[in-house]
N, C-alpha and C positions, 0 to 999 in steps of 0.2 A: 412331429408338430409344426408346420411352416407360420409364420411369422410374417404378415401383409407389409412392407415398412412403404409403400406408393405414396402416401398419403404425406410423409414425409420430408420425403427426398430432398424435393426442392422448395422443402419451410425450415430455414434457418430457423432455430430455438424452439419448437417446435418436436414431440416426443409421443412415445407409445410405451404405453405399460404394457409385461406380461406376466404372465405365470404360467408355469407346465409341471407335468408329475412326467418320470420317467424309469421304466423297468431295465434295471442294468445286472439285473437279480446272476446272469447269464454271464459277466466280465470275469475271469481268472485272476487274481491274483496270487502267485506264488503256491498252486493248488486251491485254492481259496475265493469264495462266493463272496466278500464281505454285504456286497448291496443287497439285502435282502429284504428291506423296505422300498417302495418307490424314494428314489434320487430327485428332490424337488428343486427348483429353480424359479425366483422372484428377482425379479427389477425391469428397467426401464431401457429403450433405445434412445437416444437422442440426438437430433441434428445440430453438431456444433461448429457454426463457420462450413457448413459442407460437408463436413468427416460426419460419419454415423459411429457413433460412441454405445454400446451398452454395459450395461454396470449392473450387478447385483449382484447374488448369493445364490452358491448350490448347497443344498443340507441333505443329510440323512444319516440315518441309526448303521452303525456297521456293529459288523455278529463275526469274532475272529474268533483266533489262536494267537495268542501273545509270541514275538518270533524268539525273545528271551524266557520268558518263564512257564511256556508255555501251558499257560491257564485261559476257559474260554473267556471273549469277552466280551461286552457291549457298550459301543459309546458312539454318542452325536459329534458328528462332523460338519463344518460350513467351512464351505471356500469360496471365498469371493470370484466372482465373474466379469472377466472384463477382456472387453473384443472391440477390433475394428472391424466394423463389415463396409464393404466397398462392389460396386458394379462389376469391378473388373479388375482381375490383376495384375501387376504392373511388370514382374516376375519371378516366374514357377521358380527360379533357382537360388533364389532370396527368400524363398517364401517364408514367413513367420506365422508359429504355430497359433496366434490368435487373431490374424486376421481369415476372416472368412469371406467369401464370398458370394454374393446374390444369387438370388435363381429369378428371376423376372418382378425381380421388386420386391421378392420374398427372405428370410432368414431362416434358415434352419435351424430350431430350436435342437431337434435332436441332436445334430453333430456339433453342434456348439457345447453346449451341458456336458455331451458323453466326454468329451474333448478336455472340458474345464475337469472334471471329476477323474480320468486319468491321467493326467499331469500334476495334480493337485495331491493325488497318494503316495504316500509315503513306501519306499522299495520295502521295508520291512513291516509290519502291523503287526502294532504294541499294545499293549492294556492301557499304559501310561506311558506318558514324554518319559516320566522317571523308574521305570523298570526297573529294577534290581537286577533282574533275571534268576540265575540256579546256581549253586553252590558249586563249581566244577570237581570238588571230592568228593560230595555227599549226595547230591542234586536236591539239597534243599531249597525252597522257593522264597526268598533273600527277604521277599515283599514282605512276608508275614512275621520277617524276625530273622535275629541272627543268624546262625549253626551253630555246633558245638565242635569244628573240626580248628585242630591250632594249624596256627598259620606254617609253612613251609620255611625250613632251615635251609641259609644260603647255601650252598656246599663248601663256598668256601669257608664256610666260618664253624661247619661241625666238628672238626679238633674239638672248637671251641665248645662250644656243647659239648661234647662229649667229656672234657674237662668237669665243667658245670654239675653235672649230673653223676661224676666218681666224687667228688665233695660234697651231694648229698646224705 
C-alpha cells in the first residue's frame, strides 16, 4: 500500500495519519511462520522542519513453538515503528535500514511494515521472556515446576561423596 505524502512534503508541521494491515503469514523464522494473523500498523508521518518522520506501532499475534521448552504458544507483540522518509538517498553505501526512499511522493507501507516486523523479531521464538526451558537430564518442562533430578556431583568431589555414602 502506498501512502501519499505530497501535501506534507513542503508543509513543515503538517502530518498524515495511516493505518494498514498486511499478510506476512509466509515469512519463515527458523522453520516456523509465526504471523498467521494479519500484521497491523497504525501511526502518522509528520514533517518536522522539512524531515518526514514516521512514528507508530506494528502489532500482531504470534503462533509458534518455544525454542526453550518446545511448547506451542500464542503471544501478542507490539513493535515500535520509527522511520525517516527521504525523497532521495544520499549514498547507498551507508544505507540505514530505518531510512526509506519515497517513490513519486509516496511511502511504501508494505516495505516499511515488513522491515519493522522482521528487524524487531527475536532470533529465537520463546513462549515468554522468562521461559525456564527443559531439564537437560529428564526433559521435564521447568515452567511447570522443578523436576526430580539430583544435581550432578562435581567429579573432583566424587571421592568425598563416596565417603558420605559409606557413613550412611
